[in-house]
C-alpha positions as CSV (number, residue, x, y, z in Angstrom):
1,M,8.9,6.2,-5.7
2,L,11.5,3.5,-5.2
3,V,9.7,2.3,-2.1
4,E,6.4,2.1,-4.0
5,Y,8.2,0.2,-6.8
6,F,9.6,-2.4,-4.5
7,L,6.2,-2.9,-2.8
8,E,4.4,-3.4,-6.1
9,L,7.1,-5.6,-7.5
10,G,7.0,-7.8,-4.4
11,I,3.2,-8.1,-4.5
12,T,3.3,-8.8,-8.3
13,L,5.9,-11.5,-7.9
14,L,4.1,-13.1,-5.0
15,F,0.8,-13.3,-6.9
16,S,2.4,-14.4,-10.2
17,S,4.0,-17.3,-8.5
18,I,0.7,-18.3,-6.8
19,T,-1.2,-18.0,-10.2
20,V,1.0,-20.7,-11.7
21,Y,-0.5,-23.3,-9.4
22,F,-4.0,-21.7,-8.9
23,R,-5.4,-20.4,-12.2
24,D,-8.5,-18.8,-10.6
25,I,-6.3,-16.3,-8.7
26,A,-6.0,-14.3,-11.9
27,H,-9.8,-13.7,-11.9
28,I,-10.0,-13.0,-8.2
29,L,-7.1,-10.4,-8.4
30,G,-9.3,-8.1,-10.6
31,I,-11.9,-7.9,-7.8
32,L,-9.2,-7.5,-5.1
33,T,-7.5,-4.8,-7.0
34,M,-10.7,-2.8,-7.4
35,A,-11.5,-3.2,-3.7
36,W,-7.9,-2.2,-2.8
37,Q,-8.3,0.9,-4.9
38,F,-11.3,2.1,-2.9
39,L,-9.6,1.2,0.4
40,T,-6.5,3.3,-0.3
41,P,-6.8,6.9,0.9
42,V,-6.0,8.7,-2.3
43,M,-9.0,11.1,-2.4
44,Y,-9.5,11.4,1.4
45,P,-7.1,11.7,4.3
46,S,-6.5,8.9,6.8
47,S,-7.7,11.3,9.5
48,R,-11.3,10.6,8.3
49,V,-11.0,7.0,9.4
50,P,-12.5,6.5,12.9
51,E,-9.9,5.9,15.7
52,K,-11.0,2.4,16.5
53,Y,-10.4,1.2,12.9
54,L,-6.9,2.7,12.5
55,P,-5.1,-0.6,13.5
56,I,-6.9,-2.4,10.7
57,W,-6.6,0.6,8.4
58,N,-2.8,0.7,8.7
59,L,-2.5,-2.9,7.5
60,N,-3.0,-1.6,4.0
61,P,0.6,-1.1,2.7
62,M,-0.3,1.8,0.5
63,V,-1.6,4.0,3.3
64,S,1.8,5.0,4.5
65,I,3.1,5.6,0.9
66,I,0.1,7.8,0.0
67,D,0.5,9.7,3.2
68,V,4.2,10.4,2.3
69,Y,3.2,11.6,-1.2
70,R,0.5,13.8,0.3
71,D,2.9,15.4,2.7
72,I,5.4,16.1,0.0
73,L,3.1,17.2,-2.9
74,Y,0.1,18.8,-1.1
75,F,1.4,20.2,2.1
76,K,5.0,20.9,0.9
77,R,6.6,19.5,4.1
78,I,9.0,16.8,5.0
79,P,7.1,13.6,5.7
80,N,6.9,12.2,9.2
81,V,9.9,9.9,9.9
82,T,7.6,7.1,11.3
83,T,5.4,7.3,8.2
84,L,8.4,7.2,5.9
85,G,9.9,4.3,7.9
86,T,6.7,2.3,7.7
87,A,6.5,2.9,4.0
88,M,10.1,1.7,3.6
89,A,9.6,-1.3,5.8
90,M,6.5,-2.4,3.8
91,G,8.3,-1.9,0.5
92,C,11.3,-3.9,1.6
93,F,9.2,-6.6,3.1
94,F,7.3,-7.3,-0.1
95,G,10.2,-6.4,-2.5
96,F,12.9,-8.5,-1.0
97,R,11.0,-11.6,0.0
């Protein structure tokens, strides 16, 4: 959960600093947040995404975090080290910018 916190904190701080100069970003963020919600694999696994779209799919920083949560909570197994490492890298990238 700490990794997810740093990711969300970093994204929030990034967009809040941009909103100071561009006021319309606040209105656009509502639309982007709703689109991001539907593009995050909460209700369906990443395995349902076609193979050719996986490089684009993995650009979503929440994909690896949701996959780690799914491994722990649904399948009761230790998450894959590369998935956990990707989640930590994304969280640190956005959180410590």
